[in-house]
N, C-alpha and C positions, 0 to 999 in steps of 0.2 A: 293559468288564470286568464280570463278574457281581458283584452285591452279595451280602450275607449273607442275603437273603430266602430262607426255606426251609432255612436252615442249609447245611451242607456239601453235602448231597444236592441241594438246590435249585440251588446255585451250580454244581455239577458238571453237572447236567442241562442248565442254561442254556448252559454252555460247549460241551458235546457237541452240543447242538442247533445251535449256531452254526458249529462247526468240523469235526465228525466225518465229515461227508459227503464230505470232500475229502482227497486225499493231500497230501504235502508239496509236490509239484510242481504242485498245483492241479487235477489230474485227479480224476475221481470215484473215491472209495474203494469197494471191494466191500463187500457186506453182511458177509462174514466178517471183514474188517479192522475195520469199524465195531464189530461185536460184540466182537471181541477187545479193542479199545481200551476200550470201555465196561466190559467185565467186569473187566479188569485195574485200571482206575482206581477203580471203585466198591469193589472188594474191598480195594484198597490203602489208600484213605482210611478205610475202615471199620477196617482193621487198625491204622492210625495211632491211632485213638481207643482201641483196646485197649492200645496201647503208652503211653498217657498223654498224647497230643497232642490236645487238645480244640480244634482249629481250627474257626472258625465258617464260613469260606469257603475253598474250595480255592485261591483266589487268594493266600492267605496261605502257600502251600506254599514251604518254604525248603530249603536244602541239608541242614540238620540233620534234616529230616523224611525226605528221600531217603536219607540215610546210615542212619537208624534202620530204614527199610524193608528196605534191602539186607542189613543185619546180621540182621534178623529172618528174612528169607527163607533166608539161609545157615544160621542156627541151626536152622531147621525142616527142613533137609536137602534143600531144593529143588535140582535139578540146575543146574549153571552155565549150561546153555543156556536153561533156563526163566528164570533170573535175568536173563540177557542180553536175552531177549525183553521182559521187563518193563521193563528199563532203556530199551530202544528206545521203548516206549510213552510213558514219562515224558519222553524227549527231545522227542517230538512235542508232548506236553502242555505242556511249558515254552515251546515256540514259540507255542502258542495264547495263553498268559497273559502274554506279553511278557518271559519270563525265558530267552530263547534263550542257550544257552551254559552255563547253570548246571550242567546234568548233566555236561557234559564236564569242568568244573572239579573236580567231586567224584569223578569216576571214577578219577582218579589216586590220590586219597586212599584210595578203596576198595581199589584194587589193592595199595597199600602196606600196608594193614591186614591183608592175607592172605586176603581174600575172592576166590576164584578167578573168572576170567571164562572164557567158553567158548573153548577152543582151536579155531581154524578149520583145523587141520592134523591129519589122521587119523594116529594112531600105531599103529593096528592095523587089519587087514582085517576089516570087519564083514559081508562077504558070507557067504551060506550055505555056499558051497564051502569057505571058510576054516575054517568051524566043523565041517567033515567031514560035512555034510548032503548027501544025494543029493537035489538040488533037485526034479527031476521026480517022483521017487518020493514025496517028502513032499507035494508039491502034489497028486499023484494020490490020496493018502490023504485029504486034505481034500476034494477034489472028490467022492470016493465018499460023503461025508457031506452035503456041500452044494455043488452045482455052481456056484452064484453066488459063493460065497466062493472056491472054487477058481479060477474064471475071473478074479476080481479079483487073486488072487495072481499068476496068469499074466500079466496086463496089467502088473503091477509088474515082473515079471521081463523081459518082452519089450520094454517101452518105457521103463523107468525111472520109472514113475509113482509118485507118493505114494499111500498107501493111500486117502485120501479122493478123489483124482483117479480112481482105478480104480473106486471106488464110484459116483461121479457122472458118469462118462463116458457119453455117449450114443453108443454105437458106430455106429449107422446115420448119424447126423449128422457124427460125427467122422471117419469113413472118407472121405478125399478121394482115394483111389486110390493115389497114391504117397507120401502122408503122412497122419499122424494129427493132427487139429486138437484140441488140448487146451484147453478153455475153461471147463469146469465143475469146481468144487472146487479151483481152483488157489490157491496161496499168494499173497496180496496182489492177487488178481484179474489176475495176469499170464498172458495167453494165450500159447500157443506152438505150434509145429508140430514133429512128430517124424517123421523119415523112416521109411517102411515099406520096409525094405531087405533082408529075408530071408524065407524061407518060413515060419519059425516065427512071426514077427510076423504075417504074413498069416493063418496058421492060427488063432492066438489071437484075432485081431480077428474073423474070420469066426464063430468059436464064440461070441464075446461077442455078436455080432449075432443069432445064433440064439436066445440067451436073452432078449434085450431086445425090447421093442416098437419100432415105427418111430421114435417120438419119446421113448422111455424110456431110463432109465439101466440099469445092471447090478444095481441094488438091487431086491429083492423089492417089487413094486408095492403089496403089502399093508402095508408098513412105511415109516415116514418115515426121514429120515437118522439121527436120534438113535437110534431103535429098531434100525436096521440096524447102526450102529456097535457097539452093545452085543452084538448077535447075532454080528457078524463076529469080534470079539475073544474072545467066549466060545467060538466054534468053533475058532479057531486055537490058543487056550490049551489046549483039550482034546487037541490034537495036539502039545503040547510046544513050541509056537512062542512062547517067552517070553524075556524078558531073562535070567532066572535060568538058562535052558537054554543061553544063549550065542548065541541068534539070534532076531531078530524079523522081522516082515514087512518092515520097512524095509530089512533086509539084502538083499532082492531088488532094491531100487533101487541099492544099492551093487554088487550083482552085475552089473547091466546097465551102469552107468556106468564101472566098471573095464573091462568088455568093450569099450565104445566107445573108451576110451583105447588099448587094444591094437589095435583095428581101424585106428586112425589112425596109430599109431606103429610097430606091429609088435612092440612090447615090452610086457611086464607093467608095470603102474604101480609107482611107488616103494613104496607100501604093500604091494604083493604081491611085492616083492623084485626088481623089474625093474632092469636095468642103466642106464647113462648114455644119455640121449637128447639129440639135438641140440636146442639151446635153442629155436630157431625152431619146430621140429616139436612140441616139448613144449608151447610156448605155444599153438600152433594146436589141439592135441589138448585142452588144458584149456578153451579157448574152446568147442570143440565139446561137451565134456562139460557145461559150464555151460548151453549152449543146450538140450541134451536135458533137463537137469534142471529148466530153468525159472528159472535164476538170471540176474541181469543182469551180474554180475561174474565173470570167469574165475577170480579168486582163490578163489572159493567152492569150486571144484572140488577144492582141496586137502583139504577136509573128507571127500572120498571117495577121493582118490588118494594123499594124502601129499604131502610137500614136493617141489618141482621139482628136477630134476637139473641142476646147473650146473657 
């Protein structure tokens, strides 16, 4: 365990150096995962000091500190999903410092105190269609201003990609003929394959390849990822694609994943008002949606589809 040499920053740096390169299962953690953990932990322990907890080493972290952090995050208006993601990071951190299980014990207390946790079941349809948006027309408007941003939106619509995945996709390398290999920009470093099953998907992918170099992504080669993300969101905001307008680019992912459910079951998803579906077929469809989305558990599909029909 790290000692207090260098204060809390030194002790945290020591622990990260020892553990941050690996996932919980022992496999190698992606750079994105390592960066997220490091960022959350450094900012959180700094926040603890502003809250009056002057701990000298992060190994002194206790349940009261965790409780204070979550209350502070909630009071600052952070979304329940952001809070839950931070809790997940601290769950891993506590394993590193030999306090496995501490977070789980305090989570019940947090729930009972009224601080909400993220609901994993969609209670409203977040697709663009549900917001009354003409999907192709809106994407066309964006493409007229910036073809790269436009094709990234189309990749999200066609394949259910996350925004970052659509940016970092290397279309020439990812195109495997009958399927798309998604391996850059994925959440948690989880690679996946997505079937290329219709003409629209093939057309979008071919147009993405026309914009990218043989080994390049869909990002403007003159910009790095951070610069491109700023540009991307500035462009889509200029076309009214904002949370305040009732639809975001993430809604295109919802659009495609709900479409996958309908393709498998022949019915609309529960969140879109679909009727009762045979339990076995529903389960199969949810697993398919989870795989397309890049999640390891089929239950995550409820965040896009709504609760199952039983």
